[in-house]
N, C-alpha and C positions, 0 to 999 in steps of 0.2 A: 146709562149708565149699565159696563159690561158686569156680570155676574162673574165673582170668583172663578167658578165651576167651568164656565165657559171660555174665561182666560187659561187656567190650569190646563185644558183640551188643547186649544188651539197652539199654547206653547210647546208642548211636548208633541204634537204635530209637526210644527216647525223645525223644534229637536232632531226629531225621527227623520223628518229630510235632509237635513244639515249632515246629520251620521251617514246616510244613504250618498248623499255628494262627496264628502271626505273619502266613504271607501270605493266609489267607482271611481274615484281621481288615483287610488292606488294608495291610501294611507290606510293601512291596516288598524294602526295606532291612535286614537286621537290623541295621546300622549306626544308621539312624534309629530303629529301635524301642528297640534300648538306651539311645540318646542321651534320647528321650524320657521313658523309664520309670526314667532314673538309674542306669543298669548300666553296669559297665563293657564297651567295645567287645569288647576281646580276652576278657573273663570269657565272654560272651555267647556270642562266635563257637565258644569251644571246647565253649560248653554246647549247641548245634545240632551239634557236631561229636561229640559222645558222648563229648568228653573233658574230666576235672576236675569231673563233676556229681555235686554231690552233692545228698542230699535238701532242703536248707536253700535252696540257688537253686532248685530244682526246684517247690517250693512259692512261692517267692517270683514265680517266672513264670509259675505257674499262676495265683496270686492277682490278679497283671496283667490275666491273659486271664477274669477271674471265673469259675474253672475249679477244683472239688475234684479231689483225688486219685481219688476213687470215679471221678468220670466221665471223668477224663481217661484214665484205663485202662480203662472198659468201653464209652465209644461211640466210636465212628468218626468221625473228621473228617472 
């Protein structure tokens, strides 16, 4: 079983990496990114902040960026 503190830490790291990818792709605003890609703004804010992160939402965002799970977890941004 994963400790809640471990889950929170990893979720925040994933969110930070997603934010870095978004910015690197030219989206300075999470709101514009969310609206352009038909993601609820509040939900996307939560994802980037490591809150309420699900595998389904992670895969959806990675698909938008054209990244696989493997590439996301193995390559530096």
